[in-house]
C-alpha positions in Angstrom: 0.0 0.0 0.0 1.3 3.5 -0.8 -0.1 7.0 -1.0 -1.6 6.4 -4.4 -3.8 3.7 -3.0 -5.2 6.1 -0.4 -5.8 8.8 -3.0 -7.7 6.3 -5.1 -9.7 5.2 -2.1 -10.7 8.8 -1.2 -11.7 9.6 -4.8 -14.0 6.6 -5.0 -15.3 7.4 -1.5 -16.2 10.9 -2.5 -17.7 10.2 -5.9 -19.3 6.8 -5.2 -18.7 6.1 -8.9 -15.6 4.5 -10.3 -15.8 6.4 -13.7 -16.1 9.8 -12.1 -13.3 9.0 -9.6 -11.0 7.9 -12.4 -11.7 11.1 -14.3 -11.0 13.1 -11.1 -7.6 11.4 -10.7 -7.0 11.7 -14.5 -6.4 8.0 -14.9 -8.4 5.3 -16.7 -10.9 3.1 -14.7 -9.0 -0.3 -14.8 -5.9 1.0 -12.9 -8.2 2.6 -10.4 -10.2 -0.6 -9.8 -6.8 -2.5 -9.4 -5.7 0.0 -6.8 -8.9 -0.5 -4.8 -8.7 -4.3 -5.2 -5.1 -4.3 -3.9 -5.9 -2.0 -1.0 -8.9 -4.3 0.0 -6.6 -7.3 -0.3 -3.9 -5.8 1.9 -6.3 -4.6 4.5 -8.3 -7.8 4.5 -11.6 -6.0 4.3 -14.2 -5.0 1.7 -14.3 -1.2 1.3 -17.1 -0.8 -1.3 -20.4 -2.5 -2.0 -20.7 -2.5 -5.8 -23.8 -3.1 -7.9 -24.8 -2.1 -11.4 -26.8 0.8 -10.0 -24.6 2.2 -7.3 -21.4 2.1 -5.2 -21.7 2.5 -1.4 -19.2 2.6 1.5 -18.9 -0.3 3.9 -18.4 0.2 7.6 -14.7 -0.5 7.1 -14.5 2.3 4.5 -16.2 4.7 6.9 -13.5 3.8 9.5 -10.7 4.2 7.0 -11.8 7.5 5.4 -10.7 10.0 8.1 -7.5 8.1 8.6 -6.8 8.3 4.8 -7.6 12.0 4.7 -5.1 12.6 7.5 -2.4 10.4 6.0 -2.6 12.0 2.6 -2.5 15.5 4.1 0.5 14.6 6.2 2.3 13.1 3.2 1.8 16.2 1.1 2.9 18.5 3.9 6.1 16.5 4.4 6.9 16.6 0.7 6.3 20.4 0.6 8.4 20.9 3.7 11.5 19.6 1.9 10.6 21.1 -1.5 9.1 24.4 -0.7 6.3 25.5 -3.1 6.8 22.4 -5.3 3.1 21.7 -5.7 2.5 25.3 -6.8 5.8 26.2 -8.5 4.6 24.9 -11.9 1.8 27.5 -11.8 -0.8 24.7 -12.1 -3.7 24.7 -9.6 -6.8 22.5 -8.9 -9.9 24.5 -8.0 -13.2 23.2 -6.9 -16.6 25.0 -7.3 -20.1 24.0 -6.0 -22.6 22.6 -8.4 -24.8 25.6 -8.3 -22.1 28.0 -9.4 -22.9 30.1 -12.5 -21.6 28.4 -15.7 -19.9 31.6 -16.8 -17.5 31.7 -13.8 -15.3 28.8 -14.8 -14.3 30.2 -18.3 -13.9 33.7 -16.8 -11.6 32.4 -14.1 -9.6 30.2 -16.5 -9.1 33.2 -18.9 -7.8 35.4 -16.0 -5.4 32.8 -14.8 -4.2 32.0 -18.3 -3.3 35.6 -18.8 -0.8 35.2 -16.0 0.5 31.8 -17.3 -1.4 29.9 -14.6 -3.2 26.7 -15.7 -6.3 25.7 -13.8 -8.2 22.5 -13.6 -11.7 23.0 -12.2 -13.7 20.4 -10.4 -17.4 20.3 -9.3 -17.7 19.3 -5.6 -20.1 20.0 -2.7 -18.7 21.6 0.5 -18.0 18.3 2.3 -16.1 16.9 -0.7 -14.2 20.1 -1.1 -12.9 20.1 2.5 -11.8 16.5 2.2 -10.1 17.1 -1.1 -8.4 20.3 0.2 -7.1 18.5 3.3 -6.1 15.6 1.2 -4.1 17.7 -1.3 -6.3 16.9 -4.2 -7.3 20.5 -4.8 -5.6 23.8 -4.0 -8.6 26.1 -3.7 -12.2 25.6 -2.7 -15.3 27.7 -2.7 -17.1 26.8 0.5 -20.4 27.7 1.9 -20.0 29.4 5.3 -19.7 29.0 8.2 -16.2 27.4 7.8 -14.1 26.3 10.8 -11.6 23.7 9.7 -8.1 23.5 11.3 -5.3 24.3 8.8 -7.7 26.0 6.4 -7.6 29.8 5.8 -10.3 31.7 3.8 -11.2 35.0 2.3 -13.7 37.5 3.7 -17.3 36.3 3.4 -19.5 37.1 0.4 -23.3 36.9 0.7 -26.4 36.3 -1.4 -29.9 37.3 -0.1 -32.5 34.6 0.1 -36.1 34.7 -1.0 -38.9 32.2 -1.0 -39.1 29.7 -3.9 -42.6 28.4 -4.3 -44.6 26.3 -6.8 -46.4 28.7 -9.2 -49.8 27.5 -7.9 -48.9 28.2 -4.3 -51.3 30.6 -2.5 -48.5 33.0 -1.8 -47.0 33.0 -5.3 -48.4 36.3 -6.3 -47.4 38.2 -3.1 -44.9 41.1 -3.7 -42.9 40.1 -0.7 -43.2 37.7 2.3 -41.8 37.3 5.8 -40.3 34.0 7.0 -43.0 33.7 9.6 -45.7 33.6 6.9 -44.6 30.0 6.2 -45.3 28.7 9.7 -47.1 25.4 9.3 -45.7 24.8 5.8 -43.0 22.2 5.0 -39.5 23.3 4.1 -37.7 22.0 1.0 -33.9 21.9 1.7 -30.7 20.4 0.3 -29.4 17.3 2.1 -27.3 18.2 5.2 -24.3 16.1 4.2 -23.7 18.4 1.2 -22.9 21.4 3.4 -23.6 20.8 7.1 -22.7 24.3 8.2 -25.0 26.0 5.6 -27.8 23.6 6.3 -27.7 24.3 10.0 -27.3 28.0 9.7 -30.3 28.2 7.3 -32.5 26.4 9.8 -31.2 28.6 12.6 -31.9 31.8 10.7 -35.5 30.6 9.8 -36.1 29.8 13.5 -34.9 33.2 14.6 -37.7 34.7 12.4 -40.3 32.5 14.0 -40.5 29.7 11.4 -40.1 26.0 12.4 -41.1 23.7 9.5 -43.7 21.0 10.1 -41.4 18.7 8.1 -38.3 18.9 6.0 -38.3 17.6 2.4 -34.7 16.9 1.3 -33.8 17.3 -2.4 -31.4 19.1 -4.7 -32.0 19.1 -8.4 -35.7 18.0 -8.2 -36.6 21.3 -6.4 -39.6 22.2 -8.6 -41.4 18.8 -8.3 -40.8 18.7 -4.6 -42.3 22.2 -4.1 -45.3 21.2 -6.2 -45.9 18.0 -4.3 -45.3 19.3 -0.8 -46.8 22.7 -1.1 -43.8 23.9 0.9 -41.1 26.6 0.5 -37.4 26.7 -0.2 -35.2 29.6 0.9 -32.8 30.1 -1.9 -31.1 33.0 -3.9 -32.9 34.5 -6.8 -30.5 32.9 -9.3 -30.7 29.4 -7.8 -30.3 27.2 -10.9 -32.5 24.4 -9.8 -35.7 26.5 -10.1 -37.8 26.0 -13.2 -39.1 29.2 -14.9 -42.9 29.1 -15.1 -43.2 26.2 -12.7 -41.7 28.0 -9.7 -41.6 31.7 -8.6 -39.2 33.5 -6.4 -40.6 36.0 -3.9 -38.3 38.5 -1.9 -38.3 38.2 1.8 -38.8 41.1 4.2 -36.4 39.4 6.6 -32.6 39.4 6.2 -31.8 35.8 5.4 -28.6 35.1 3.4 -26.2 32.4 2.3 -22.5 33.1 2.7 -19.5 31.8 0.8 -15.7 32.0 1.0 -12.6 31.1 -1.0 -10.5 28.7 1.0 -7.0 27.3 0.9 -4.5 25.3 3.0 -2.8 27.5 5.6 0.7 26.2 4.7 0.2 27.2 1.0 -0.3 30.9 1.9 3.2 31.9 0.9 2.6 30.9 -2.7 2.1 34.0 -4.9 0.5 31.9 -7.6 -2.1 30.6 -5.2 -2.9 34.1 -3.8 -3.2 35.5 -7.3 -5.9 33.0 -8.1 -7.6 33.6 -4.7 -7.9 37.3 -5.7 -9.3 36.4 -9.2 -11.8 33.9 -7.7 -13.0 36.3 -5.0 -13.7 38.9 -7.7 -15.2 36.4 -10.1 -17.7 35.2 -7.6 -19.0 38.8 -7.4 -18.9 39.6 -11.1 -20.1 36.3 -12.5 -22.0 34.5 -9.8 -23.9 37.3 -8.1 -22.2 37.3 -4.7 -21.7 40.6 -2.8 -19.3 41.7 -0.1 -20.6 41.6 3.5 -20.8 45.2 4.7 -18.2 46.0 7.3 -19.3 46.6 10.9 -18.3 49.8 12.8 -14.6 49.4 13.7 -13.7 47.5 10.6 -14.9 44.0 11.8 -16.6 42.1 9.1 
């Protein structure tokens, strides 16, 4: 077993799909399958349950996962300690973006980086996957939904997007010019699964509760937002540009209450001395505002953000 086996394991554990994991590692699928087979043989356990329809983690894989993340991070840190800046000196970086990012941001960012002879590879990952990949050395920059409190990870100032109420077009409140969060007391809430971004999930519920709304039930979904709103008669608190809304079938109504999502650009603390990395941090921070609709959080008196 070597570090490549652990990287292969983490890729499959994140993607739960051998084809996508191989693409992420930039290798073909047969060598990836061989690495997983060799790792299972050496450890004497089965790590994945495989079927034609899905791949799932076994209890042994769940136990190995945090150990593998720590081992890969420690290995990368040791290499960089003896070859300062090696991972970034070639001016090549791996960047991860959430799946609901505006499609225009990726080409915008790649053009800005290319103008400074920096080559970017962009991956799509949710916040949980990004944190694991960042700590595991698989990506160099992440765009994480706040709050973020991960040892060894630094991040930019927060950006925000105001939330409104996404409703099925036939909902009784769909024609209202604006709504308060409390108006939905007694209605179900449609929300993304918690494991995609635990911090954002919890902060959304806490903000809703602070305005007097506790959902009667929570319907979890991501891409099937419109159908879930239609079936449940509930509400989703999302930004106006949320890409999983269907024009005509759903409407977005502004809120009188101040509910927002927050995001940051994040990187490993020990990479902070890399000028290449910090150049791309600056581009990405501005690109999120120009291309993806995020805005700076107003500074509080005294300069605290």
